Structures are given as structure tokens and as C-alpha cells.
N, C-alpha and C positions, 0 to 999 in steps of 0.2 A: 723956436722951441721956448716954452715958458720957463721962467726961473725955477719953479718947483721941480719940473721934469728934469732940468739940467742937474739940480742938486741930487735927485734920486739916482740918476745915471752915474754921476760922478762918485756918489757914495758906493754904489754897487761895484763900479770899476775898482775903487780902492779896496773893497772887501775881497773881490776875486783875486786881485794881485797879491793880497796879503795871506791867501790860503797856503798853509804849509803843504809842500809837495814831497811825496815819497820818492827817493831816488830809485832808478831801476836797479836790477841786480844781475850779476853774472854768476851762473851756477856752473860748478866744475866738479865732475866725478873724480874721486881719488882712489886709485887701486890699492894703495898701501894703508891709507887711513880708513878705508871702507865707509866713507861718508861722501856726501855732496857738500862741498865747501861753497859758501855764499859770500859774494863780495859786492861792495858798493860799485856800481858800474861807472861811476864818475871818478872816485878816488882810489879804488882798488882795496879799500879797507875791508878786512874780514868782518862780516856781520853775523854769520850763523854757520852752524854745521848741522846738516840733516843726516840722521841715522835711519836707515831702512829697518822696517820691523822684522824682516825674516831672519832666521838663524843663519849665521855665516854668510850674510848678504854681501853682494859685490856690485855696487852701482856702476852702470855703464851709460847707455844713451839717455839723453835728457830732452824733453820737449816742453815748451811753455805754451799754454793755451791762450786764446784771446782774452779770457777772463783773468789772466795772470797766474792761474794755478799751474803747478809743476808736476810733470809726469816723469818718473825715473824707472828705467829698466834695471831689474835685479838679475844679473847674468847668472849668478849661482843658484837662485831659486826659480828661475824661468817665469818671472811674473813682472808686471808693471804696477808700481805703486803711485798713488795720487796724493799730492800735498798742496796745502795753501801756499801762496807766494812767500809767506813767512816761515814755511817749513813744518807746519802742523800736519800730521798724518791724517788723511781723510778716509782712504780705503785702498784695498788691493784692487786696482781697476781691471786688470786682466790676470786671471788666475789659471788659465789653461790655454793650450794651443801654441805655446811658445817653447823654444829650446835654446838656451844660452842667448837671450836677446842682446843686441848691440845698439846700432843706430836707430833713432826714431825721428819722425817728422810728421807734422800735421799737413794734410793735403788741402788743395783748394776746395775739395768736396767736404771738408770738415772731419774726415776720417783720420784716425791715428795709424800711421804706417810703422811697422816694427820689423826690423831686420833680425834674422836669427841665424846663428852659426850652424845650428842643427847638429845631427850626429854624423861624424866623419866629414865628408864634403857635401852632405845633403842640406845645404843652406837654402833658406827661403825667406820671403817677405810676406807678412800677413797684414791685413788692415781691419780696424775695429771701429764700431760706431760710438756715439756719445755715451752709450751705456756699457761699453766694454765688450760688446758682443761681436763675434766675427762677422764681417760683411759677406765673405765668400765661403762656399762650401769647401774649397781647396785653397791653398795659399795663392795670393794675388800674383806673386812671382814664385813658381814652384821650383823644387830642387832639380827638376829635369832640364832647366835652363843651363845648368852647370855653374851657377853662382856658388862661390866658395869663400867662406869666412868674410862676409861683408863687414865693413866698418861703418862710417857715417853715411847717411842718405840725406838728400835735399831735393826740394822741388825748384825747378827752374822757372823763368818768366813765361815759358810756354806751357806751364801747368803740368809738365811731365816729371817723372821721377828719375833722379840720377844717383848712382850707387858706387861707392868706393869698394870695388871687388878686390879686396886685398889679397885673398888667396890666389887669385889668378893674375895679379899685377895689372889689373885693367880697371876701366871705368865703364859702367853699363848705363843704358838709358831704357826706360820703360814708358811707353805711351799710356798715360793714365786712363784714357777712355776705352782702350782696347786691350790693355795688358801686353801689347806686343813688345817683346824683349829683344834688345840688340846690344852688341858691344860697341860703345862709342869710341873709346880709346883703347886699342888692343895692347897687350904686353909686347915687349920686344925692343931691345936697344939696337941702333941708336935713335930710331924714330920716336920712341916713347922714353922720355928721360927718367921717369920714376920706376920703382920696382915694387914697392909695397904701399899703394895709396890707402890712406886711412881716413882722411878728411876731405869732404867736398862741401863747397859753399858757393853761393851766387852773390854777385854785386852787379846791379843793372843786368846786362845781358851776358856777362862773362862768368865762366865757371873756374873756380880755383880748387886746386888739388894739392894736398900735402903728401909728401913722401916720407914714410917712416923707415924706408930701407936705404940701401946703398946706391940706388939708381943705376946708372951705367958706369959709375966711376969706381966700382969695386968696393972693398971693405973700407969702412970709416967715413963714408959720405956717399952722395952729396947732400942728402936731407934738405931738399929745396921745397918751395911752393911754386906751382906752375899755373899759368893763366891760359885758358882755352876759350874758344867760342863754342856755341851750342852744337856746332857741327863736328866738334872734336879736333879742330885745328889749333895747334899750339901758337899762342900769341907772344908769350914771353916767359922767361924765368922771373916770376914776380918777386919772390924773396930769394936773394942770392944763396947759392949752395954753401953749406957748412956754417951759416949763421945760426942755424938751429941744430939741436942734437935730438934725433928721433922725434920729430914733430908728429903729433897724433891728429887731433881735431882742430878745426878752425871755424871762425865765425866773424862776421862783420858787426861791430858794436854800434851803439846809437850815435857815436861821433863820426861814423863812417870809416873808421880804421879797422884793420884786420888784427884779430887776436888768435894766437896759436898756443895750444897746450904743448909743452916741450918737456922732454925727459930730463932736463938739467937738474932739478925740476923748476919750472916757472910757467907763467903765462906771458908770452912776449907780445908786444904791440908794434904794429908796422903801419906806416902811412898807407891809407886806403887807396891812394892814387898812384904813388910811385913805388910802393913796396919797401921803402927805406925803413930800417930799424929805428924805432923811437925810444922804447924803454921796456924794462921788465915790469909790466903792469902788476903782476903778482910775482915778486922776486923770489929767488932761491934763498930760503931762510935756514938752510941746513936741516939738521935732524928735528929742530923745533919749528920749522917753517910752516906756513899755512897750507902748502901743498907738498906732497911727497912723491906722488906718482899720478900727475894729472892726465886724464884721458879725454872724455867727452866734455863739451861745454855748450852753454846756451845762454843767451841774454833774454831778460824779461822784456815785455813790451815797453813802449815809451812811458816815462814817469806820469803818474796820475795823482790827483789829490787824495789825501788820506780819506777813507770812507766817512769818518765822522764829520769831516769838514763840509760835506754836502748839506748836512742838517744845519750847521752853523750858517752856511750861505743862505739857506731858505729863511732862517730866522732873521738874518740880517736884512734880507730883502723885505720881509714882512714889516720889520721895524721901520725901514725907510719909508715904506708906503703909508704906514700909520702916521708917521711924522708929517708926511705931505698932506694927509687928510685933515690933520688938526690945524694946519695953517690957514 
């Protein structure tokens, strides 16, 4: 390679390496602050508070799209609102067809799946296209399945939908391509250690379930996180019982560790391989703390360059090429 080419490439490499990168974010719904609290996903520092536009709003489920924008379910107003990654309100993305929405997730088909508590025990799950229109004439998972007060939902490595069926004390599985519904992990002690599953999340091929209830241990515990395979077989108690106090949702962060919203209140971090407690990523700050009643959580995609820097990179490359031509 000639010397001018080497100089251009070296200059371009230096330019790319010096581009400022925006840290990813952790979004946490708070049932007492009535906001979505936004934290730096590396440091845990509070960076923003998102207030939903509806009167008496109650943020619940959160889903982050591939473009970094954020969708938040408003359980009180039965809508889903759309925000930029920075928290600027864009639109009410779904304004009808919901009733007390809770967990949300984007499917492999690009649709947004929304769990609804419904009226009484008539819970259901609907899915919506990129314009916020319903994909199906009737709910994707209808109330006739017996679904009762779903919490979080998540897609597994098999492309199918998994549901924390909290009202039934079970975890359900739905084949995405056929909508076939089944109970993957049925309620019942002692074979099922949890009693009120609220969070479901995947890491590799394993399913993790958080228990907001007393499990099989009676009052006051055990409040564990349990690890299953996709056939519903218990692999381990991943987070030891009674380390958490009423855990709700859980998600694996960009560092591979497990993060759990807990009623202490805090967001606790655990080793993603062993389940060992590491730290309170968002600590309990008392009445003035950054979280008061943390429920659902979601991480943004991996960190990306700030938008303006793409223009600077192009200008820098042009400048290097011009310099090369002049030599």
C-alpha cells in the first residue's frame, strides 16, 4: 500500500476512534413517580425522567425498537405512547384495542406485542404493525385461553412468545406462527417453585422467571429468580431466595448481567452466569431516591455514535481525501 493511502486510512481510523459515543440507557417504569426513569446503562446515573402525556397516566411495559425509540404502555389510559430515545414524545402509537396494558415486546416479525389485563380475568395479547394498527381481527392470544393478568412477555430463541401468567401462577408459551397456546410451566407446589411470576427474560437458550410472590415457602418469601429450559424444565434457582424483595421484571443488560426491579425499591444487578448478587445498580435512595416503585424495565440497543458525528465523519474523510489529492 502506498504511503498516501496509509496516511488516509490511519487518519480515518483515528477519526472513527475519536467519535463520541452515546451510552445506552436503562428505562424503568415507576408506579409511584408515574414516570419512566432513564439511567445510563453503564454507570447507573439518572439521566432523564419521561412523563406520559395522558391524564393520570400509569407507565407499565416498555419496549425499545431497533431504531432506539421507546414505546411505553400507559396502563391507566389503555394506550401505548411513542418517544425518542431521549424521551421526547412523538405520538400516541396505539389509541384503541387495549385494556390495562402491561408487558410489551417486539417480535421477530417486527410487530409490537402488547399484553392486556383486560376486564376481570378476560386477559389477552394483541399485536400491532409499524403504524400502530392491529394485525389481527381478534386478539393474537384471546381471553378464551384462560390467560389471567399477564406480566412481562418475551420472545425466545425459537421465535415463540413466552408469558408470565401471573394471575394463574404459571408461564405460558405461544407458537408465533400458529398462535397455538399452551401452559409451559403450570402452577403448583412443589414442582413449580414460584407463585406469582411477573418477569420473563431469555439469555441464550435459557428462560429466567422472577417470582413476586411467596413461592412454595409461605408468607415472606422466597422471592427468587428461576432458570428453565425452553421445554419448561427447571435448571436451577438462579438468584437465591430472599435476596430480593418482591422482584417484578428482569432483563439482561449489555454487559451480560441480569438486572431486576425490586420492591425495596432498587434495581439489583446479578452475575449473568452464576446469579451471584453484584450491586444495587440503582440503589434505594429513600423518599428522594431515583426509584420509588420500579416495575417494568428495558435496555436500549448497543451504544451508537451520536447522530451529528456521522456528518463530521464524512467531512473528515472528505478532508483526508482532498489532502491526498493535493500531494
